[in-house]
Each structure stands twice: as structure tokens, then as C-alpha cells.
N, C-alpha and C positions, 0 to 999 in steps of 0.2 A: 593308428595302423601303425605304423616303423617305428616304435619310442626311441629316440635315442639316436635317431636322425633327423638332417639338416632335410630343411623342404627347397629344395634350388627349383630352379627355373631351366627354362629348354636352353637359354637362348645362353651364349655365351657370358660367363663373368668372374672373380675373378676370390682362387683361397687363399687367405692368410696363413700359412704353414707352424706353429709356434712347435717347436721342440726342447724338449730342457729335461735340465737331471737338478731331482731337489736337495739343498740341504739337510740336514740332516733340523733344520732350525721353524718350529710348528708357530709359533706365537699366532693367531691369526690370518693363517693362509685359505683358511678355507671358507669364513668368512667375503676377503677381498676379495676369492678366485666369483665364489658367490653372485654378490655385483660389481660383476666385473660384466659380467652372464648377464646380469636383471639392466646394469647400463650399458652394454653392449644392445640389445635387441631392443630402444632404442632412440636407438642412432638410424639415420637416412643411409640406406640402403644394404642394410645390414640382412643380411636370406640364414641365418643360423649358426650354428655350433656343431660340434660332432671333441667331445674327449676323453679321450683313455689315461690311468697312470699304473702300472704293474708297479708290485713291492718294491721293486730298489734303485724304487723315485724318476724311474730314466715317466714323464709323460709326449703327449701328441694331443693339442687345442689345435684344431682348423675350426675358423672360423671362416663366409663365406658372405660379400661382398656386391653389389652389383655396379662400384668399379673401384677405378684405382683413386679418385678423388674424395670419394667416402670414407678410403680407409685412409687417408690420411686422413680428414677429418677425426678416424675416429680417435688415429693414434696420440692425436697434439691434444684432443681429451680431460680436460686440469682431470680431477678424479682418475683418471687414466693414469699418466705422468705420475702421478705420489704412486700406486700403484705400482705403477711401470719400476722405483728408483729402489719402492720395498723391497721389488722383488732380487736387484741388480745386488743391493744394500744386503736384505740375510738367506733372502727362499731358495733360492736359486745360484748350484752352485757352478753353470756351462748355459748360456740356452743358444738358438739360433731362430732365423727368423727368415721366410723364405715365402714371398709373394710369388703366388702361376695363376693365369688365366685358363679358367676350361674351359676347353674347346667344347669338348663332349664330355655326357657320362649319360650311363643305368644301369637298370635294377633288377637285382631278380631276388627271386629265379625263374 
């Protein structure tokens, strides 16, 4: 019904907000990004993901999780760690990661 929007629960959950600015290097980025979404979707506690990137290379990806423990497990997942290293080495000029507890959410119109 609302394609592109993550389906999240009514009760509290967590959001991992990954804001990044890309370098000019593409070299497999799209395939790895798609693989990370596929892999994350199979992780315990994964609720969904929303992602956008502007023409200037600035992007924001928000993934939603049931618990901080589930986030820690995802961060430590071996294939994800390889992708993180590639991101640091060639794909991202800069990034910020923020983790927040979502207490309340609503939608519209």
C-alpha cells in the first residue's frame, strides 16, 4: 500500500540513521547496497529500511530494529563488516551513524 515505507510496530523500537556523502567511485556500490538490504532483512529484529540519495551524493538510510542487541548483531555480521570496510575505503567521503529509540510514530494524511 505505501511502497517504499518501512512497516514498523506501534510500540517502541530503534532507528539507525546512516547519513553519508558518496565519493565519485561507483565500483560495485549498487550491488553491495542491494545485498546489504537483502542480508539485513534476514537478521533477527529487522523491521524495515527507507533510503534516499540526492544528486549531490548526500544520502540518508534509516533502518528500523526491535532492539539494541539486534543492531549490534547486524553491525558485527561478517558480510556487513566487509561492506563497511569498502565504504570507508572507497565509497564514502564522510558518514555519520545515529541510533535513536522511536517512542511514537504516526502517518497520514
